[in-house]
Biopython code that builds the backbone (N, CA, C, O; Angstrom):
import numpy as np
from Bio.PDB.StructureBuilder import StructureBuilder

atoms = [
    (1, "MET", "N", (-4.110, -12.354, -16.353)),
    (1, "MET", "CA", (-4.729, -11.727, -15.223)),
    (1, "MET", "C", (-4.634, -10.233, -15.375)),
    (1, "MET", "O", (-3.555, -9.721, -15.671)),
    (2, "ALA", "N", (-5.719, -9.511, -15.185)),
    (2, "ALA", "CA", (-5.756, -8.066, -15.331)),
    (2, "ALA", "C", (-5.149, -7.429, -14.104)),
    (2, "ALA", "O", (-5.299, -7.895, -12.974)),
    (3, "SER", "N", (-4.445, -6.324, -14.384)),
    (3, "SER", "CA", (-3.836, -5.552, -13.287)),
    (3, "SER", "C", (-4.914, -4.674, -12.647)),
    (3, "SER", "O", (-5.748, -4.097, -13.346)),
    (4, "THR", "N", (-4.891, -4.581, -11.349)),
    (4, "THR", "CA", (-5.841, -3.775, -10.614)),
    (4, "THR", "C", (-5.132, -2.600, -10.011)),
    (4, "THR", "O", (-4.087, -2.763, -9.381)),
    (5, "ALA", "N", (-5.677, -1.417, -10.188)),
    (5, "ALA", "CA", (-5.089, -0.200, -9.627)),
    (5, "ALA", "C", (-5.277, -0.173, -8.107)),
    (5, "ALA", "O", (-6.274, -0.682, -7.596)),
    (6, "PRO", "N", (-4.332, 0.413, -7.394)),
    (6, "PRO", "CA", (-4.511, 0.522, -5.953)),
    (6, "PRO", "C", (-5.621, 1.491, -5.604)),
    (6, "PRO", "O", (-5.895, 2.437, -6.342)),
    (7, "GLU", "N", (-6.261, 1.242, -4.460)),
    (7, "GLU", "CA", (-7.322, 2.130, -3.968)),
    (7, "GLU", "C", (-6.723, 3.445, -3.498)),
    (7, "GLU", "O", (-7.347, 4.496, -3.652)),
    (8, "LYS", "N", (-5.510, 3.404, -2.923)),
    (8, "LYS", "CA", (-4.872, 4.591, -2.387)),
    (8, "LYS", "C", (-3.360, 4.324, -2.340)),
    (8, "LYS", "O", (-2.938, 3.203, -2.056)),
    (9, "THR", "N", (-2.566, 5.330, -2.612)),
    (9, "THR", "CA", (-1.108, 5.222, -2.530)),
    (9, "THR", "C", (-0.541, 6.401, -1.755)),
    (9, "THR", "O", (-0.911, 7.549, -2.001)),
    (10, "PHE", "N", (0.362, 6.115, -0.815)),
    (10, "PHE", "CA", (1.060, 7.133, -0.092)),
    (10, "PHE", "C", (2.515, 7.100, -0.546)),
    (10, "PHE", "O", (3.138, 6.039, -0.570)),
    (11, "ARG", "N", (3.073, 8.299, -0.916)),
    (11, "ARG", "CA", (4.481, 8.363, -1.334)),
    (11, "ARG", "C", (5.202, 9.410, -0.550)),
    (11, "ARG", "O", (4.691, 10.502, -0.301)),
    (12, "ILE", "N", (6.429, 9.049, -0.157)),
    (12, "ILE", "CA", (7.345, 10.030, 0.404)),
    (12, "ILE", "C", (8.736, 9.698, -0.249)),
    (12, "ILE", "O", (9.277, 8.605, -0.080)),
    (13, "GLY", "N", (9.259, 10.670, -0.975)),
    (13, "GLY", "CA", (10.467, 10.434, -1.691)),
    (13, "GLY", "C", (10.274, 9.284, -2.687)),
    (13, "GLY", "O", (9.333, 9.314, -3.480)),
    (14, "LEU", "N", (11.120, 8.305, -2.660)),
    (14, "LEU", "CA", (11.048, 7.195, -3.604)),
    (14, "LEU", "C", (10.346, 6.000, -3.001)),
    (14, "LEU", "O", (10.282, 4.951, -3.642)),
    (15, "VAL", "N", (9.816, 6.114, -1.796)),
    (15, "VAL", "CA", (9.131, 5.009, -1.106)),
    (15, "VAL", "C", (7.636, 5.210, -1.180)),
    (15, "VAL", "O", (7.142, 6.323, -1.002)),
    (16, "SER", "N", (6.900, 4.115, -1.447)),
    (16, "SER", "CA", (5.457, 4.220, -1.488)),
    (16, "SER", "C", (4.832, 2.973, -0.853)),
    (16, "SER", "O", (5.397, 1.879, -0.837)),
    (17, "ALA", "N", (3.625, 3.219, -0.330)),
    (17, "ALA", "CA", (2.774, 2.170, 0.223)),
    (17, "ALA", "C", (1.445, 2.292, -0.515)),
    (17, "ALA", "O", (0.775, 3.324, -0.466)),
    (18, "SER", "N", (1.080, 1.193, -1.208)),
    (18, "SER", "CA", (-0.168, 1.184, -1.980)),
    (18, "SER", "C", (-1.140, 0.227, -1.323)),
    (18, "SER", "O", (-0.760, -0.872, -0.919)),
    (19, "ILE", "N", (-2.401, 0.643, -1.215)),
    (19, "ILE", "CA", (-3.431, -0.170, -0.587)),
    (19, "ILE", "C", (-4.303, -0.752, -1.701)),
    (19, "ILE", "O", (-4.791, -0.023, -2.565)),
    (20, "PHE", "N", (-4.490, -2.049, -1.671)),
    (20, "PHE", "CA", (-5.324, -2.741, -2.601)),
    (20, "PHE", "C", (-6.511, -3.309, -1.910)),
    (20, "PHE", "O", (-6.368, -3.989, -0.893)),
    (21, "ALA", "N", (-7.706, -3.050, -2.435)),
    (21, "ALA", "CA", (-8.948, -3.549, -1.831)),
    (21, "ALA", "C", (-9.479, -4.767, -2.652)),
    (21, "ALA", "O", (-9.563, -4.728, -3.880)),
    (22, "ASN", "N", (-9.820, -5.811, -1.930)),
    (22, "ASN", "CA", (-10.377, -6.979, -2.570)),
    (22, "ASN", "C", (-11.666, -7.384, -1.849)),
    (22, "ASN", "O", (-11.703, -7.497, -0.624)),
    (23, "GLU", "N", (-12.736, -7.601, -2.655)),
    (23, "GLU", "CA", (-13.960, -8.051, -2.049)),
    (23, "GLU", "C", (-13.973, -9.578, -1.992)),
    (23, "GLU", "O", (-13.671, -10.271, -2.964)),
    (24, "VAL", "N", (-14.342, -10.076, -0.784)),
    (24, "VAL", "CA", (-14.421, -11.501, -0.589)),
    (24, "VAL", "C", (-15.817, -11.862, -0.019)),
    (24, "VAL", "O", (-16.454, -11.047, 0.649)),
    (25, "ASP", "N", (-16.258, -13.065, -0.292)),
    (25, "ASP", "CA", (-17.488, -13.549, 0.300)),
    (25, "ASP", "C", (-17.160, -14.240, 1.613)),
    (25, "ASP", "O", (-16.303, -15.120, 1.675)),
    (26, "GLY", "N", (-17.862, -13.822, 2.660)),
    (26, "GLY", "CA", (-17.662, -14.379, 3.980)),
    (26, "GLY", "C", (-18.957, -14.878, 4.577)),
    (26, "GLY", "O", (-19.988, -14.924, 3.905)),
    (27, "GLU", "N", (-18.901, -15.243, 5.818)),
    (27, "GLU", "CA", (-20.100, -15.724, 6.498)),
    (27, "GLU", "C", (-21.187, -14.670, 6.583)),
    (27, "GLU", "O", (-22.370, -14.992, 6.476)),
    (28, "GLY", "N", (-20.808, -13.434, 6.771)),
    (28, "GLY", "CA", (-21.761, -12.323, 6.891)),
    (28, "GLY", "C", (-22.014, -11.608, 5.584)),
    (28, "GLY", "O", (-22.565, -10.508, 5.590)),
    (29, "GLY", "N", (-21.631, -12.192, 4.467)),
    (29, "GLY", "CA", (-21.818, -11.535, 3.188)),
    (29, "GLY", "C", (-20.498, -11.031, 2.631)),
    (29, "GLY", "O", (-19.430, -11.481, 3.045)),
    (30, "LYS", "N", (-20.573, -10.110, 1.705)),
    (30, "LYS", "CA", (-19.377, -9.578, 1.093)),
    (30, "LYS", "C", (-18.631, -8.660, 2.035)),
    (30, "LYS", "O", (-19.254, -7.913, 2.791)),
    (31, "ARG", "N", (-17.293, -8.699, 2.005)),
    (31, "ARG", "CA", (-16.461, -7.923, 2.889)),
    (31, "ARG", "C", (-15.249, -7.498, 2.076)),
    (31, "ARG", "O", (-14.759, -8.238, 1.222)),
    (32, "THR", "N", (-14.774, -6.285, 2.363)),
    (32, "THR", "CA", (-13.574, -5.780, 1.698)),
    (32, "THR", "C", (-12.341, -6.019, 2.565)),
    (32, "THR", "O", (-12.291, -5.617, 3.727)),
    (33, "ILE", "N", (-11.372, -6.665, 1.988)),
    (33, "ILE", "CA", (-10.099, -6.915, 2.620)),
    (33, "ILE", "C", (-9.047, -6.003, 1.970)),
    (33, "ILE", "O", (-8.953, -5.959, 0.744)),
    (34, "ARG", "N", (-8.286, -5.303, 2.741)),
    (34, "ARG", "CA", (-7.258, -4.403, 2.221)),
    (34, "ARG", "C", (-5.864, -4.951, 2.557)),
    (34, "ARG", "O", (-5.594, -5.377, 3.680)),
    (35, "ASN", "N", (-4.986, -4.923, 1.533)),
    (35, "ASN", "CA", (-3.586, -5.308, 1.683)),
    (35, "ASN", "C", (-2.698, -4.152, 1.288)),
    (35, "ASN", "O", (-3.048, -3.363, 0.410)),
    (36, "VAL", "N", (-1.561, -4.049, 1.928)),
    (36, "VAL", "CA", (-0.599, -2.991, 1.646)),
    (36, "VAL", "C", (0.654, -3.527, 1.005)),
    (36, "VAL", "O", (1.242, -4.510, 1.455)),
    (37, "ASN", "N", (1.052, -2.847, -0.071)),
    (37, "ASN", "CA", (2.252, -3.225, -0.801)),
    (37, "ASN", "C", (3.273, -2.094, -0.599)),
    (37, "ASN", "O", (2.981, -0.946, -0.931)),
    (38, "LEU", "N", (4.449, -2.394, -0.067)),
    (38, "LEU", "CA", (5.488, -1.405, 0.178)),
    (38, "LEU", "C", (6.576, -1.572, -0.873)),
    (38, "LEU", "O", (7.018, -2.690, -1.138)),
    (39, "GLN", "N", (7.005, -0.475, -1.467)),
    (39, "GLN", "CA", (8.045, -0.573, -2.457)),
    (39, "GLN", "C", (8.908, 0.702, -2.506)),
    (39, "GLN", "O", (8.516, 1.766, -2.027)),
    (40, "ARG", "N", (10.088, 0.545, -3.101)),
    (40, "ARG", "CA", (11.009, 1.673, -3.295)),
    (40, "ARG", "C", (11.348, 1.713, -4.812)),
    (40, "ARG", "O", (11.657, 0.697, -5.434)),
    (41, "ARG", "N", (11.275, 2.901, -5.347)),
    (41, "ARG", "CA", (11.676, 3.067, -6.749)),
    (41, "ARG", "C", (13.149, 3.438, -6.838)),
    (41, "ARG", "O", (13.691, 4.097, -5.951)),
    (42, "TYR", "N", (13.783, 3.008, -7.914)),
    (42, "TYR", "CA", (15.180, 3.356, -8.138)),
    (42, "TYR", "C", (15.430, 3.412, -9.657)),
    (42, "TYR", "O", (14.681, 2.850, -10.457)),
    (43, "ARG", "N", (16.463, 4.079, -9.997)),
    (43, "ARG", "CA", (16.788, 4.254, -11.382)),
    (43, "ARG", "C", (17.909, 3.300, -11.758)),
    (43, "ARG", "O", (18.929, 3.220, -11.075)),
    (44, "ASP", "N", (17.707, 2.582, -12.846)),
    (44, "ASP", "CA", (18.717, 1.646, -13.398)),
    (44, "ASP", "C", (18.999, 2.101, -14.813)),
    (44, "ASP", "O", (18.286, 1.735, -15.748)),
    (45, "GLY", "N", (20.048, 2.904, -14.968)),
    (45, "GLY", "CA", (20.304, 3.474, -16.287)),
    (45, "GLY", "C", (19.245, 4.490, -16.628)),
    (45, "GLY", "O", (19.065, 5.470, -15.905)),
    (46, "ASP", "N", (18.534, 4.266, -17.731)),
    (46, "ASP", "CA", (17.492, 5.194, -18.182)),
    (46, "ASP", "C", (16.115, 4.763, -17.723)),
    (46, "ASP", "O", (15.148, 5.482, -17.976)),
    (47, "SER", "N", (15.976, 3.618, -17.058)),
    (47, "SER", "CA", (14.632, 3.171, -16.698)),
    (47, "SER", "C", (14.456, 3.126, -15.159)),
    (47, "SER", "O", (15.408, 2.968, -14.395)),
    (48, "TRP", "N", (13.189, 3.274, -14.764)),
    (48, "TRP", "CA", (12.824, 3.199, -13.341)),
    (48, "TRP", "C", (12.403, 1.802, -13.023)),
    (48, "TRP", "O", (11.730, 1.155, -13.825)),
    (49, "LYS", "N", (12.784, 1.320, -11.870)),
    (49, "LYS", "CA", (12.411, -0.025, -11.398)),
    (49, "LYS", "C", (11.924, 0.047, -9.971)),
    (49, "LYS", "O", (12.084, 1.062, -9.293)),
    (50, "SER", "N", (11.324, -1.048, -9.521)),
    (50, "SER", "CA", (10.837, -1.119, -8.156)),
    (50, "SER", "C", (11.522, -2.233, -7.384)),
    (50, "SER", "O", (11.930, -3.242, -7.960)),
    (51, "SER", "N", (11.644, -2.042, -6.070)),
    (51, "SER", "CA", (12.253, -3.021, -5.238)),
    (51, "SER", "C", (11.490, -3.086, -3.916)),
    (51, "SER", "O", (10.825, -2.131, -3.514)),
    (52, "THR", "N", (11.603, -4.235, -3.254)),
    (52, "THR", "CA", (11.023, -4.381, -1.910)),
    (52, "THR", "C", (12.115, -4.448, -0.877)),
    (52, "THR", "O", (11.884, -4.854, 0.262)),
    (53, "SER", "N", (13.342, -4.039, -1.285)),
    (53, "SER", "CA", (14.482, -3.989, -0.405)),
    (53, "SER", "C", (14.778, -2.524, -0.025)),
    (53, "SER", "O", (14.735, -1.639, -0.879)),
    (54, "PHE", "N", (15.070, -2.286, 1.226)),
    (54, "PHE", "CA", (15.257, -0.898, 1.714)),
    (54, "PHE", "C", (16.570, -0.750, 2.436)),
    (54, "PHE", "O", (16.938, -1.605, 3.241)),
    (55, "GLY", "N", (17.284, 0.325, 2.160)),
    (55, "GLY", "CA", (18.502, 0.648, 2.878)),
    (55, "GLY", "C", (18.162, 1.486, 4.098)),
    (55, "GLY", "O", (17.018, 1.896, 4.294)),
    (56, "LEU", "N", (19.171, 1.729, 4.906)),
    (56, "LEU", "CA", (19.004, 2.494, 6.134)),
    (56, "LEU", "C", (18.372, 3.841, 5.881)),
    (56, "LEU", "O", (17.491, 4.263, 6.630)),
    (57, "ALA", "N", (18.815, 4.542, 4.814)),
    (57, "ALA", "CA", (18.293, 5.865, 4.512)),
    (57, "ALA", "C", (16.809, 5.876, 4.072)),
    (57, "ALA", "O", (16.120, 6.893, 4.149)),
    (58, "ASP", "N", (16.350, 4.680, 3.602)),
    (58, "ASP", "CA", (14.941, 4.587, 3.143)),
    (58, "ASP", "C", (13.967, 4.297, 4.296)),
    (58, "ASP", "O", (12.764, 4.526, 4.171)),
    (59, "LEU", "N", (14.489, 3.800, 5.395)),
    (59, "LEU", "CA", (13.634, 3.323, 6.485)),
    (59, "LEU", "C", (12.738, 4.404, 7.126)),
    (59, "LEU", "O", (11.592, 4.083, 7.440)),
    (60, "PRO", "N", (13.166, 5.638, 7.338)),
    (60, "PRO", "CA", (12.249, 6.603, 7.877)),
    (60, "PRO", "C", (11.035, 6.871, 6.946)),
    (60, "PRO", "O", (9.915, 7.027, 7.431)),
    (61, "ASN", "N", (11.252, 6.922, 5.646)),
    (61, "ASN", "CA", (10.158, 7.102, 4.721)),
    (61, "ASN", "C", (9.293, 5.858, 4.661)),
    (61, "ASN", "O", (8.073, 5.971, 4.539)),
    (62, "ALA", "N", (9.872, 4.695, 4.740)),
    (62, "ALA", "CA", (9.081, 3.456, 4.754)),
    (62, "ALA", "C", (8.195, 3.388, 5.975)),
    (62, "ALA", "O", (7.025, 3.015, 5.885)),
    (63, "LEU", "N", (8.745, 3.743, 7.107)),
    (63, "LEU", "CA", (7.944, 3.737, 8.348)),
    (63, "LEU", "C", (6.769, 4.708, 8.232)),
    (63, "LEU", "O", (5.641, 4.384, 8.602)),
    (64, "ARG", "N", (7.045, 5.865, 7.727)),
    (64, "ARG", "CA", (5.973, 6.887, 7.646)),
    (64, "ARG", "C", (4.878, 6.490, 6.649)),
    (64, "ARG", "O", (3.699, 6.626, 6.974)),
    (65, "VAL", "N", (5.220, 6.007, 5.451)),
    (65, "VAL", "CA", (4.147, 5.632, 4.507)),
    (65, "VAL", "C", (3.384, 4.435, 5.034)),
    (65, "VAL", "O", (2.189, 4.303, 4.768)),
    (66, "LEU", "N", (4.051, 3.554, 5.780)),
    (66, "LEU", "CA", (3.320, 2.414, 6.398)),
    (66, "LEU", "C", (2.367, 2.909, 7.455)),
    (66, "LEU", "O", (1.257, 2.393, 7.583)),
    (67, "GLN", "N", (2.796, 3.930, 8.238)),
    (67, "GLN", "CA", (1.924, 4.529, 9.256)),
    (67, "GLN", "C", (0.708, 5.184, 8.580)),
    (67, "GLN", "O", (-0.419, 5.012, 9.043)),
    (68, "LEU", "N", (0.926, 5.911, 7.521)),
    (68, "LEU", "CA", (-0.207, 6.539, 6.808)),
    (68, "LEU", "C", (-1.154, 5.468, 6.233)),
    (68, "LEU", "O", (-2.373, 5.633, 6.276)),
    (69, "ALA", "N", (-0.592, 4.375, 5.699)),
    (69, "ALA", "CA", (-1.399, 3.292, 5.174)),
    (69, "ALA", "C", (-2.213, 2.652, 6.272)),
    (69, "ALA", "O", (-3.395, 2.370, 6.082)),
    (70, "GLN", "N", (-1.602, 2.418, 7.421)),
    (70, "GLN", "CA", (-2.329, 1.819, 8.540)),
    (70, "GLN", "C", (-3.488, 2.713, 8.969)),
    (70, "GLN", "O", (-4.602, 2.238, 9.185)),
    (71, "GLU", "N", (-3.220, 3.995, 9.088)),
    (71, "GLU", "CA", (-4.308, 4.934, 9.496)),
    (71, "GLU", "C", (-5.442, 4.926, 8.482)),
    (71, "GLU", "O", (-6.611, 4.984, 8.863)),
    (72, "TYR", "N", (-5.113, 4.856, 7.193)),
    (72, "TYR", "CA", (-6.131, 4.863, 6.151)),
    (72, "TYR", "C", (-6.975, 3.551, 6.265)),
    (72, "TYR", "O", (-8.204, 3.602, 6.220)),
    (73, "VAL", "N", (-6.312, 2.407, 6.410)),
    (73, "VAL", "CA", (-7.031, 1.136, 6.447)),
    (73, "VAL", "C", (-7.875, 1.077, 7.683)),
    (73, "VAL", "O", (-9.004, 0.590, 7.626)),
    (74, "GLU", "N", (-7.367, 1.563, 8.827)),
    (74, "GLU", "CA", (-8.168, 1.605, 10.082)),
    (74, "GLU", "C", (-9.394, 2.463, 9.883)),
    (74, "GLU", "O", (-10.480, 2.093, 10.328)),
    (75, "HIS", "N", (-9.250, 3.610, 9.223)),
    (75, "HIS", "CA", (-10.377, 4.481, 8.994)),
    (75, "HIS", "C", (-11.454, 3.806, 8.103)),
    (75, "HIS", "O", (-12.653, 3.894, 8.370)),
    (76, "GLN", "N", (-10.983, 3.147, 7.061)),
    (76, "GLN", "CA", (-11.915, 2.419, 6.177)),
    (76, "GLN", "C", (-12.648, 1.318, 6.910)),
    (76, "GLN", "O", (-13.849, 1.123, 6.725)),
    (77, "GLU", "N", (-11.921, 0.604, 7.740)),
    (77, "GLU", "CA", (-12.543, -0.454, 8.534)),
    (77, "GLU", "C", (-13.607, 0.112, 9.490)),
    (77, "GLU", "O", (-14.685, -0.463, 9.635)),
    (78, "ALA", "N", (-13.297, 1.234, 10.133)),
    (78, "ALA", "CA", (-14.231, 1.837, 11.043)),
    (78, "ALA", "C", (-15.499, 2.339, 10.305)),
    (78, "ALA", "O", (-16.617, 2.216, 10.804)),
    (79, "GLU", "N", (-15.280, 2.904, 9.106)),
    (79, "GLU", "CA", (-16.398, 3.421, 8.346)),
    (79, "GLU", "C", (-17.314, 2.238, 7.878)),
    (79, "GLU", "O", (-18.535, 2.380, 7.814)),
    (80, "ALA", "N", (-16.707, 1.111, 7.566)),
    (80, "ALA", "CA", (-17.484, -0.042, 7.104)),
    (80, "ALA", "C", (-18.328, -0.633, 8.189)),
    (80, "ALA", "O", (-19.363, -1.240, 7.916)),
    (81, "GLN", "N", (-17.895, -0.462, 9.443)),
    (81, "GLN", "CA", (-18.667, -1.026, 10.572)),
    (81, "GLN", "C", (-19.788, -0.125, 11.024)),
    (81, "GLN", "O", (-20.620, -0.556, 11.822)),
    (82, "ASN", "N", (-19.852, 1.099, 10.556)),
    (82, "ASN", "CA", (-20.934, 2.019, 10.924)),
    (82, "ASN", "C", (-22.113, 1.877, 10.036)),
    (82, "ASN", "O", (-23.108, 2.579, 10.214)),
]
sb = StructureBuilder()
sb.init_structure("model")
sb.init_model(0)
sb.init_chain("A")
sb.init_seg("    ")
for serial, (resi, resn, name, xyz) in enumerate(atoms, 1):
    if name == "N":
        sb.init_residue(resn, " ", resi, " ")
    sb.init_atom(name, np.array(xyz, "f"), 0.0, 1.0, " ", f" {name:<3s}", serial, name[0])
structure = sb.get_structure()
């Protein structure tokens, strides 16, 4: 399965929210569905890894990138309906 790049990514510190857009066939024709992936990067020795687990110190950045992702998806949805 081929990897698909995110449509948009918001990063604050080591926390990021990536938005992935997928086209689906529906009753009214093709429609774009957007999903948000939240992750935190961390260093393990010499390599960088990702986790979906967040500590207390990560939560403010996680909340903010999720808020930015929500605003982006809402804007895209509003534009699609015009």
